[in-house]
C-alpha positions as CSV (number, residue, x, y, z in Angstrom):
1,M,-15.9,326.5,192.2
2,T,-18.6,328.7,190.8
3,T,-21.5,326.0,190.8
4,L,-20.5,325.0,194.7
5,R,-20.7,328.9,195.6
6,R,-23.8,329.3,193.8
7,A,-25.3,326.1,195.6
8,G,-23.8,327.2,199.0
9,R,-25.7,330.6,198.6
10,Y,-28.9,329.0,197.7
11,T,-28.5,326.6,200.6
12,V,-28.1,329.4,203.0
13,L,-31.2,331.2,201.6
14,V,-33.1,328.4,201.7
15,L,-32.3,327.7,205.4
16,L,-33.3,331.5,206.0
17,A,-36.2,331.3,204.2
18,L,-37.4,328.0,206.3
19,V,-36.8,330.2,209.3
20,F,-39.3,332.6,208.6
21,V,-41.8,330.2,206.7
22,V,-41.8,327.1,209.3
23,P,-43.6,329.0,212.1
24,L,-46.1,330.4,209.7
25,L,-46.8,327.0,208.2
26,W,-46.9,325.4,212.0
27,M,-49.4,328.2,212.9
28,I,-51.7,327.3,209.5
29,L,-51.2,323.3,210.3
30,T,-52.3,323.8,214.0
31,S,-55.3,325.5,213.2
32,L,-56.5,322.8,211.4
33,K,-55.8,320.3,214.1
34,T,-58.5,319.0,216.6
35,Y,-58.0,320.1,220.3
36,G,-56.5,317.1,221.4
37,G,-54.3,317.2,218.2
38,A,-52.8,320.7,218.9
39,Q,-51.9,319.6,222.6
40,R,-50.4,316.4,221.6
41,I,-46.7,315.9,222.9
42,P,-44.5,315.0,220.9
43,P,-46.4,317.0,218.2
44,D,-47.4,315.7,215.0
45,W,-46.8,318.0,211.9
46,L,-49.6,317.3,209.9
47,P,-53.3,317.4,211.1
48,N,-54.8,313.9,211.8
49,P,-57.7,314.2,211.4
50,F,-58.1,317.7,209.5
51,S,-60.5,319.9,211.5
52,G,-61.8,323.4,210.7
53,Y,-63.4,323.8,214.2
54,G,-61.1,326.2,215.2
55,Y,-62.3,328.5,212.3
56,E,-65.8,327.6,213.0
57,R,-65.6,328.6,216.5
58,I,-63.6,331.8,216.4
59,L,-65.9,333.1,213.2
60,N,-69.0,332.2,214.7
61,N,-68.5,333.1,218.2
62,A,-70.2,336.3,219.9
63,E,-67.8,336.4,222.4
64,S,-64.7,336.9,220.3
65,P,-66.0,338.5,216.8
66,V,-62.8,338.2,215.0
67,L,-64.1,339.2,211.9
68,R,-65.5,342.2,213.4
69,W,-62.0,343.0,215.0
70,F,-60.6,342.6,211.6
71,L,-63.1,345.1,210.0
72,N,-62.3,347.3,212.9
73,S,-58.5,347.4,212.6
74,M,-58.8,347.6,208.9
75,L,-61.0,351.0,209.3
76,A,-59.0,352.2,212.0
77,A,-55.7,351.6,210.2
78,T,-56.8,353.0,207.0
79,L,-58.3,356.0,208.4
80,H,-55.1,356.7,210.5
81,A,-53.0,356.6,207.4
82,L,-55.2,359.0,205.6
83,L,-55.1,361.7,208.4
84,V,-51.4,360.9,208.8
85,L,-50.6,361.8,205.0
86,A,-53.2,364.7,205.3
87,T,-51.3,366.4,208.3
88,A,-47.9,365.5,207.4
89,S,-47.9,366.3,203.7
90,T,-49.3,369.9,204.7
91,A,-47.1,370.6,207.5
92,A,-44.1,369.1,205.5
93,Y,-44.9,371.7,202.4
94,A,-45.0,374.5,204.7
95,L,-41.8,373.7,206.4
96,A,-40.1,373.1,203.1
97,R,-41.5,375.8,200.6
98,L,-42.8,378.3,202.6
99,R,-40.6,381.1,204.1
100,F,-41.7,382.5,207.5
101,R,-40.5,383.6,211.2
102,G,-39.3,380.7,213.3
103,R,-39.6,377.9,210.5
104,G,-36.6,376.2,211.7
105,V,-37.3,376.5,215.5
106,G,-40.5,374.9,214.6
107,F,-39.1,372.1,212.5
108,A,-36.4,371.2,215.4
109,L,-39.3,371.2,218.1
110,I,-41.1,368.8,215.7
111,V,-38.4,366.5,215.3
112,G,-37.5,366.7,218.9
113,T,-40.8,365.2,219.8
114,L,-39.7,361.8,218.1
115,F,-37.3,361.7,221.5
116,V,-40.3,361.6,223.8
117,P,-41.2,358.1,224.8
118,P,-44.6,357.1,223.8
119,T,-45.5,355.6,226.9
120,S,-45.1,359.0,228.6
121,L,-48.1,360.3,226.7
122,I,-50.6,357.4,227.6
123,I,-51.9,359.3,230.4
124,P,-52.4,362.9,229.0
125,N,-54.0,361.4,225.8
126,F,-56.2,359.1,227.8
127,V,-57.6,362.3,229.8
128,I,-57.9,364.1,226.5
129,V,-59.7,361.0,224.6
130,E,-61.9,361.0,227.8
131,R,-63.0,364.5,228.1
132,L,-63.7,364.5,224.3
133,G,-66.2,361.4,224.9
134,W,-64.1,358.9,222.5
135,L,-63.7,356.2,224.9
136,D,-64.5,353.0,223.5
137,T,-64.9,354.5,220.0
138,L,-62.4,354.1,217.2
139,A,-61.9,357.9,217.1
140,A,-59.7,356.8,220.2
141,V,-57.4,354.7,218.2
142,V,-57.3,357.0,215.0
143,V,-57.0,360.7,216.2
144,P,-54.5,360.9,218.9
145,S,-51.5,359.7,216.7
146,A,-52.7,361.2,213.5
147,A,-49.9,364.1,213.8
148,S,-47.0,362.2,212.8
149,A,-43.7,364.0,213.7
150,F,-41.8,361.3,211.6
151,G,-44.2,361.8,208.7
152,V,-43.5,365.6,208.8
153,F,-39.9,364.9,208.6
154,F,-39.9,362.2,206.1
155,L,-42.0,364.4,203.5
156,R,-40.3,367.5,204.4
157,Q,-36.9,366.0,203.2
158,F,-38.5,364.4,200.3
159,F,-40.3,368.1,199.3
160,L,-36.8,369.7,199.6
161,S,-35.2,367.0,197.0
162,I,-37.7,368.2,194.3
163,P,-36.2,371.2,191.9
164,G,-37.6,374.4,192.7
165,E,-38.2,375.1,189.1
166,L,-41.0,373.2,188.8
167,E,-42.7,375.6,191.2
168,E,-41.5,378.6,189.7
169,A,-43.0,377.5,186.4
170,A,-46.3,376.9,188.4
171,V,-46.1,380.4,189.7
172,L,-45.5,381.9,186.0
173,D,-48.6,379.9,185.0
174,G,-50.5,381.7,187.7
175,A,-50.7,378.8,190.4
176,N,-51.0,379.7,194.0
177,H,-49.6,377.7,196.9
178,W,-52.4,375.3,197.3
179,Q,-52.4,374.5,193.6
180,I,-48.7,374.1,193.6
181,F,-49.0,371.8,196.5
182,V,-51.9,369.6,195.1
183,R,-50.9,369.8,191.2
184,V,-47.2,369.5,191.2
185,L,-45.6,368.2,194.6
186,L,-47.8,365.7,195.6
187,P,-48.1,363.7,192.2
188,L,-43.8,363.9,192.4
189,S,-44.2,362.6,195.9
190,K,-46.4,359.5,195.4
191,P,-43.3,357.0,196.3
192,A,-43.0,358.9,199.4
193,L,-46.8,359.1,200.2
194,A,-47.0,355.4,199.5
195,T,-44.3,354.5,201.9
196,L,-45.7,356.9,204.7
197,A,-49.1,355.6,204.3
198,V,-47.7,351.8,204.4
199,L,-45.7,352.6,207.7
200,S,-48.6,354.3,209.4
201,F,-51.3,351.7,208.5
202,L,-48.9,349.0,209.8
203,T,-48.0,351.3,213.0
204,N,-51.7,351.4,213.6
205,W,-52.4,348.0,212.7
206,N,-50.2,346.4,215.3
207,D,-50.6,348.8,217.8
208,F,-51.9,346.8,221.1
209,L,-51.1,349.1,224.3
210,W,-53.1,351.8,223.4
211,P,-56.4,350.1,222.2
212,V,-56.3,348.2,225.4
213,Y,-56.5,351.4,227.3
214,V,-59.0,353.2,225.2
215,L,-61.2,350.1,224.0
216,F,-63.7,348.1,226.5
217,S,-66.5,346.7,224.8
218,P,-65.7,343.2,222.7
219,E,-67.4,344.5,219.6
220,Q,-65.1,347.8,219.5
221,L,-61.8,346.2,219.8
222,T,-59.0,345.8,217.4
223,L,-57.1,343.0,216.3
224,P,-54.2,342.9,218.7
225,P,-56.3,343.6,222.0
226,G,-59.1,341.4,220.2
227,L,-56.3,338.3,220.0
228,G,-55.3,339.0,223.9
229,L,-58.8,338.6,224.8
230,L,-59.2,335.6,222.7
231,Q,-56.0,334.0,224.1
232,R,-57.7,334.4,227.5
233,V,-61.1,333.3,226.5
234,H,-59.6,330.2,225.0
235,H,-57.0,329.3,227.0
236,G,-56.7,329.6,231.0
237,L,-59.6,332.0,231.7
238,P,-62.2,329.6,233.0
239,G,-66.0,330.2,232.0
240,G,-69.3,328.6,230.4
241,D,-67.7,327.9,227.2
242,G,-65.2,325.6,227.1
243,G,-63.7,323.1,224.9
244,R,-61.4,325.5,223.0
245,G,-57.7,325.5,222.7
246,A,-54.6,325.9,220.6
247,G,-56.3,325.4,217.2
248,Q,-59.1,328.1,217.7
249,R,-56.1,330.5,218.7
250,A,-53.8,329.3,215.6
251,G,-57.0,329.6,213.6
252,A,-57.5,333.4,214.6
253,A,-53.8,334.2,214.0
254,A,-54.0,332.8,210.8
255,V,-57.2,335.0,209.9
256,R,-55.3,337.9,210.9
257,P,-53.0,339.0,207.8
258,R,-50.0,340.0,209.7
259,P,-49.4,339.0,213.1
260,A,-48.9,341.8,215.8
261,A,-45.6,342.8,216.7
262,H,-46.5,342.8,220.4
263,H,-47.3,339.8,222.7
264,P,-50.9,340.1,224.1
265,G,-50.2,338.1,227.1
266,R,-49.1,339.5,230.5
267,L,-49.2,343.1,229.2
268,A,-52.8,342.7,228.4
269,Q,-53.6,341.8,232.1
270,R,-51.4,344.7,233.4
271,A,-53.2,347.4,231.1
272,E,-56.8,346.0,231.5
273,G,-57.1,347.6,234.9
274,M,-57.4,351.5,233.2
275,T,-61.1,352.1,232.6
276,A,-63.2,355.2,232.2
277,R,-64.4,354.5,235.7
278,S,-61.1,354.7,237.2
279,W,-60.0,358.1,235.4
280,R,-63.4,359.6,236.5
281,R,-62.6,359.8,239.9
282,G,-61.0,363.4,239.4
283,A,-57.9,364.9,239.5
284,A,-57.3,364.5,243.2
285,A,-57.3,360.9,242.7
286,R,-54.8,361.3,239.8
287,A,-52.6,363.1,242.0
288,A,-52.5,360.4,244.5
289,A,-51.6,357.7,242.1
290,P,-47.9,357.5,242.7
291,L,-49.0,357.1,246.7
292,A,-51.3,354.8,245.6
293,A,-48.6,352.5,243.6
294,V,-46.4,352.7,246.5
295,L,-49.1,351.2,249.1
296,L,-50.3,348.8,246.3
297,A,-46.5,347.5,245.8
298,A,-46.3,346.9,249.7
299,G,-49.6,345.2,249.8
300,C,-48.2,343.1,247.0
301,A,-45.8,341.2,249.9
302,G,-48.4,339.4,251.5
303,P,-51.9,340.2,250.1
304,T,-55.2,338.9,251.7
305,P,-58.1,337.8,249.4
306,S,-60.7,339.0,251.7
307,T,-62.3,342.5,252.2
308,P,-60.6,344.8,254.6
309,R,-62.1,344.7,258.0
310,S,-63.2,347.8,259.6
311,D,-66.5,347.8,261.8
312,A,-66.6,344.0,263.3
313,R,-70.4,344.1,262.8
314,M,-70.3,345.2,259.1
315,F,-68.9,343.8,255.8
316,T,-68.9,345.5,252.3
317,N,-68.5,343.5,249.3
318,P,-66.8,342.0,247.7
319,V,-65.6,339.6,250.3
320,V,-62.9,338.3,248.0
321,R,-61.4,341.0,246.1
322,T,-59.0,338.7,243.8
323,N,-60.3,336.9,241.0
324,A,-62.1,333.6,242.3
325,P,-64.6,332.5,239.7
326,D,-67.6,330.0,240.3
327,P,-67.4,329.7,244.2
328,Q,-68.6,327.2,246.3
329,A,-68.4,326.9,250.0
330,I,-68.9,324.3,252.6
331,R,-68.8,324.3,256.7
332,V,-66.9,321.6,258.7
333,G,-67.0,322.4,262.3
334,Q,-66.7,326.6,263.0
335,T,-64.7,326.8,259.5
336,W,-65.9,327.8,256.2
337,Y,-63.9,326.2,253.0
338,L,-64.5,328.1,249.8
339,F,-63.2,326.4,246.3
340,H,-63.2,328.4,243.2
341,T,-62.0,327.9,239.3
342,N,-58.0,327.5,238.9
343,G,-55.9,330.6,239.2
344,G,-52.5,331.6,240.7
345,G,-50.9,328.3,239.9
346,R,-53.2,326.3,241.7
347,N,-55.8,323.8,240.1
348,V,-58.3,324.3,242.7
349,P,-57.6,327.2,245.2
350,V,-59.1,327.1,248.5
351,L,-60.0,329.8,250.9
352,T,-60.9,329.6,254.5
353,S,-63.0,331.7,256.9
354,P,-64.5,331.8,260.3
355,D,-67.8,333.8,259.3
356,L,-68.0,334.0,255.2
357,V,-66.5,337.5,255.1
358,D,-63.0,337.3,256.2
359,W,-61.3,334.8,253.9
360,A,-57.7,333.6,253.8
361,A,-55.7,331.4,251.2
362,A,-55.3,327.8,252.2
363,G,-53.2,326.2,249.3
364,D,-54.3,324.0,246.3
365,A,-57.3,321.5,247.2
366,L,-56.2,319.4,244.1
367,P,-52.6,319.6,243.6
368,E,-52.2,316.7,241.1
369,L,-54.5,316.0,238.3
370,P,-55.5,312.5,237.0
371,G,-53.8,311.0,234.1
372,W,-56.9,311.8,231.7
373,A,-56.8,315.6,232.1
374,D,-54.6,318.4,231.3
375,A,-54.0,321.5,233.5
376,G,-55.1,324.8,233.0
377,K,-58.8,324.9,233.1
378,T,-59.9,323.3,236.1
379,W,-63.4,324.9,236.6
380,A,-66.3,325.2,239.0
381,P,-65.0,322.9,241.7
382,E,-67.7,321.7,244.5
383,A,-67.2,319.6,247.5
384,I,-69.4,317.7,249.7
385,Q,-68.6,315.8,253.0
386,L,-70.1,312.3,252.7
387,A,-68.9,311.0,256.4
388,P,-66.6,312.2,259.1
389,G,-62.9,312.3,257.4
390,R,-64.6,311.7,254.0
391,F,-65.0,314.5,251.4
392,V,-65.4,314.4,247.6
393,L,-64.7,316.9,245.3
394,Y,-66.3,317.4,241.7
395,Y,-64.7,319.5,239.2
396,T,-64.4,320.1,235.5
397,A,-60.9,319.4,233.8
398,A,-59.7,319.6,230.2
399,G,-59.9,315.5,228.9
400,R,-57.0,314.6,227.3
401,E,-58.5,312.3,224.7
402,S,-61.8,313.9,224.3
403,G,-60.5,317.6,223.8
404,R,-63.4,318.4,225.7
405,Q,-64.3,319.8,229.4
406,C,-65.1,316.8,231.3
407,V,-66.3,316.1,234.8
408,G,-64.0,314.2,237.4
409,R,-64.1,313.5,241.2
410,A,-61.6,313.1,243.8
411,V,-61.6,312.2,247.5
412,A,-59.7,313.4,250.7
413,S,-59.7,312.9,254.4
414,A,-60.0,316.8,255.1
415,P,-62.1,319.4,253.8
416,E,-59.2,321.5,252.3
417,G,-57.5,318.7,250.8
418,P,-55.3,317.5,249.1
419,Y,-57.7,315.5,247.1
420,R,-57.0,312.7,244.9
421,D,-58.5,311.3,241.8
422,D,-57.2,307.7,241.1
423,S,-59.8,307.5,238.2
424,A,-58.6,306.4,234.7
425,S,-61.2,308.2,232.9
426,P,-63.7,311.2,234.0
427,L,-66.9,310.6,235.7
428,V,-69.0,312.1,233.1
429,C,-67.7,313.5,229.4
430,Q,-70.3,314.1,226.8
431,A,-67.7,314.7,224.2
432,E,-70.6,314.9,221.3
433,L,-72.5,317.3,223.2
434,G,-69.7,319.7,223.7
435,G,-68.3,318.4,227.0
436,S,-69.7,318.3,230.6
437,I,-69.0,320.9,233.1
438,D,-70.2,322.7,236.2
439,A,-70.6,319.7,238.3
440,S,-72.5,320.1,241.9
441,P,-73.3,317.3,244.0
442,Y,-76.6,317.2,246.2
443,R,-77.7,315.1,249.1
444,D,-81.6,315.2,249.5
445,D,-83.4,314.6,252.7
446,D,-83.8,310.9,252.2
447,G,-80.2,310.6,252.1
448,S,-79.8,310.0,248.5
449,L,-76.8,311.5,246.5
450,W,-77.4,313.3,243.1
451,L,-75.1,315.2,240.5
452,L,-76.2,318.0,238.5
453,W,-74.1,319.1,235.7
454,K,-74.4,321.0,232.2
455,N,-73.7,319.7,228.9
456,D,-71.1,322.4,227.1
457,G,-73.4,322.7,224.2
458,N,-72.6,326.4,223.5
459,A,-69.2,325.3,222.7
460,V,-70.4,323.4,219.7
461,G,-73.3,325.3,218.8
462,V,-76.2,322.9,220.2
463,D,-78.4,323.3,223.2
464,T,-77.1,323.2,226.7
465,W,-79.2,321.1,229.0
466,I,-79.0,320.6,232.8
467,W,-78.6,317.0,233.4
468,V,-79.2,315.1,236.9
469,Q,-77.9,311.6,237.7
470,R,-77.9,309.7,241.0
471,L,-74.6,309.0,242.6
472,S,-73.4,305.7,244.6
473,T,-73.4,306.0,248.1
474,D,-69.5,306.7,248.0
475,G,-70.0,309.5,245.6
476,L,-67.5,308.0,243.0
477,R,-70.0,306.2,240.5
478,L,-73.1,307.4,238.6
479,V,-76.0,305.1,239.0
480,G,-79.0,304.5,236.8
481,E,-79.9,306.8,234.0
482,P,-79.2,310.8,233.6
483,T,-82.3,312.9,233.4
484,L,-82.8,316.2,231.3
485,L,-84.3,319.0,233.6
486,L,-84.0,322.2,231.6
487,K,-82.2,324.2,229.0
488,Q,-81.9,327.8,227.7
489,T,-85.5,329.0,226.7
490,E,-86.1,332.3,228.0
491,P,-84.6,335.6,226.4
492,W,-82.5,336.5,229.3
493,E,-80.9,333.2,229.3
494,G,-79.3,334.0,226.0
495,A,-77.7,330.8,224.6
496,L,-77.1,328.9,227.7
497,V,-77.7,327.9,231.1
498,E,-74.8,326.8,233.7
499,G,-73.6,326.5,237.4
500,P,-76.8,324.5,238.6
501,F,-77.3,323.7,241.8
502,F,-80.3,322.4,244.3
503,H,-81.2,323.9,247.6
504,R,-84.1,322.5,249.5
505,R,-86.3,324.7,252.0
506,D,-89.3,323.8,253.8
507,G,-89.8,320.6,251.8
508,R,-89.7,322.6,248.4
509,L,-86.5,321.6,246.0
510,Y,-85.2,324.8,244.2
511,L,-82.7,324.6,241.1
512,F,-80.6,327.4,241.0
513,F,-78.8,328.3,237.6
514,A,-76.9,331.0,236.0
515,A,-77.4,331.9,232.3
516,N,-76.2,333.8,229.4
517,A,-72.7,334.8,228.6
518,Y,-70.3,334.8,231.6
519,N,-67.9,337.7,230.2
520,R,-70.8,340.1,229.7
521,K,-73.0,342.2,232.0
522,V,-76.2,340.2,230.9
523,Y,-74.9,337.2,232.9
524,A,-77.5,336.5,235.8
525,E,-78.9,333.9,238.0
526,G,-82.2,332.3,238.1
527,Y,-83.9,329.3,239.8
528,A,-86.8,326.7,239.0
529,V,-88.8,324.7,241.2
530,C,-88.6,320.9,241.1
531,E,-91.3,318.2,242.1
532,S,-88.1,315.8,242.8
533,P,-84.5,315.6,241.9
534,T,-85.3,314.2,238.4
535,G,-87.8,316.9,237.8
536,P,-90.1,318.3,236.6
537,C,-89.0,321.6,237.0
538,V,-90.6,324.8,236.2
539,K,-88.9,328.1,235.9
540,A,-89.9,331.1,238.1
541,A,-91.6,333.9,236.2
542,E,-89.9,336.7,237.9
543,N,-86.5,335.7,236.7
544,P,-83.7,336.5,236.9
545,I,-83.5,337.5,240.6
546,L,-79.8,338.4,240.5
547,R,-78.6,340.9,237.8
548,S,-76.2,343.3,237.0
549,N,-76.5,346.8,238.6
550,A,-74.3,349.8,239.3
551,V,-71.8,348.1,241.6
552,A,-71.5,344.9,240.1
553,S,-71.7,343.3,236.5
554,G,-72.5,339.9,235.1
555,P,-73.3,338.1,238.7
556,G,-74.0,334.5,238.8
557,H,-72.5,330.9,239.3
558,A,-73.5,331.0,242.7
559,S,-73.8,328.7,245.6
560,M,-76.1,329.0,248.8
561,V,-75.2,328.4,252.5
562,V,-77.2,328.6,255.6
563,K,-75.9,330.2,258.8
564,D,-77.6,330.3,262.1
565,G,-80.9,330.4,260.2
566,R,-80.2,333.1,257.8
567,T,-79.5,332.2,254.1
568,W,-76.7,333.6,252.2
569,L,-76.1,333.3,248.3
570,L,-72.2,333.4,247.4
571,Y,-71.4,334.2,243.7
572,H,-69.0,335.9,241.6
573,A,-69.3,339.4,239.6
574,W,-67.1,341.6,237.7
575,P,-66.4,345.1,238.7
576,P,-68.7,347.2,235.7
577,G,-66.8,348.1,232.6
578,Q,-64.3,345.6,233.6
579,E,-66.2,342.5,232.5
580,G,-63.9,339.8,230.8
581,T,-60.7,340.9,232.7
582,T,-58.5,338.9,235.0
583,D,-57.5,341.7,237.1
584,P,-59.4,342.0,239.5
585,G,-61.5,339.5,237.4
586,R,-64.5,338.0,239.0
587,Q,-64.7,338.7,242.6
588,V,-66.7,337.0,245.2
589,W,-70.0,338.5,246.6
590,L,-72.0,337.6,249.5
591,D,-75.9,338.6,249.8
592,E,-78.6,337.5,252.0
593,V,-81.4,335.6,250.6
594,T,-84.9,335.9,252.1
595,W,-88.2,333.9,251.2
596,V,-91.3,335.7,250.4
597,D,-94.1,333.3,249.8
598,G,-91.7,330.4,249.0
599,R,-89.8,332.7,246.5
600,P,-86.3,333.6,247.0
601,V,-85.3,337.1,247.0
602,V,-81.7,338.1,246.7
603,H,-80.8,341.2,248.4
604,G,-78.2,342.3,246.0
605,P,-75.7,342.9,244.4
606,T,-75.1,345.2,247.6
607,G,-72.2,347.3,247.5
608,T,-73.0,349.3,250.8
609,P,-72.2,348.1,254.5
610,Q,-74.4,345.5,255.6
611,P,-74.5,343.3,258.8
612,R,-72.2,340.2,258.9
613,P,-73.8,336.8,258.7
């Protein structure tokens, strides 16, 4: 009977241990899988094949510096624990050993602060930190919570348990209060001090909400908000750095010694909106916050993505105020159709407008993906009309077999769709070069069809090239051999070029492209002049022709339209200081392009009212 009881106890203990160990083991094994292996259903327990790509990406990617976040968290949590020990121990000693008027009331008030909801202190703490100039510094996550009411209570109770005779003996030896505190109480309180240090360290280490409010730069983040950023960068938030997924996120979690207590999902999207700029608008704006919240809630019932209409002759950027990255527009009849990267549960959101300014949502242009593609990362769609009632959409999606981003094509009889892709494989997918993204169709003056795209080399640490290849007359097949046009070579371009498109004017062929990290203010737009669609192409000396300023950050991934003889550039840009966020995310801007001696001049980003197209 004793043996059976013991076996039963061990069985229960083993099962309980598995409850805690299995998720950790699953995370480690997933971090060693390829992208396709991590997404496979039903899942495989063991990696096949083993891959360290997830660790390589997160440890060598400047957009998600996990090691920097680890060091930031370690430094912040250590300094926080030391400050808590210093403030709590001195206050606890005074409340436990010193006799002074109001001691009991003071202790009651300190303990009473434990009942104040921490979230109610976010706004006053934010205002104080901003006025001290600590925003986007580690001081903002170390100092505000250094005065720990719990620490004072905890150490006071421990100090009271130490016999007073020890202090009396020290007084007889001539010791003062400071000497008694340092040489008698603290050495005897090592267990309590160690416990408080560990609790304080873990509290700061796992804090997610407060760092999201006060840390903005990727290199300043601690691990919890950093992993939230990593989740958006490597899953669901599109941009010019594809080919990443569950393996990388699991690798990041495995690098982190202890997972955060908070889930960095939707809370991150809600919290990201609070920046230094939003609070620098003054006390009046903060006083109006409740009214603004009511108006915002009312507006959520039926929002329009476009800019509010005032003077019918003028408009103010952005023309689409919601997250709409990688915009491209075509005109059919009197209506403009704008396509952009996936969002809001749609693979290819489509908007319509009569004038390029007032846009309205028109559904999902690609409601169903083909069998070779996985949902969630449908990027940079561009459409072209090849004949009356025949439209072809080129888009980027996650290739199920390759684990990379690949280019597909779909056909529709109407510009807004629904487009259908009946292909069994991608149109182009250079998996060995990081994948293929940002496809852009072009019909030259002689009627020939061409497709531009970029190999996603920055996803695997190789060069990013802009490629071009001829399309069949129906736009569904590539003909001949691809040609390399250009790659990143200039300092402003950073590690990549992307988002290419052709535009011909006065017989001259221009190749426009974006460059650098899409989620930073260094992202910009440039151009080259090409002798033909297959090159050669020469980059402009004045590049970039569109860059960040005080009203828009990271402008780029553009498309060009002509209306009534005037040329306009549609592009996305972040609100300054909110690079990398999803609310509002990358908004759509519209600025005029004029031509000076054959050179395009973009009049933007322009944040003031300007005449409508």
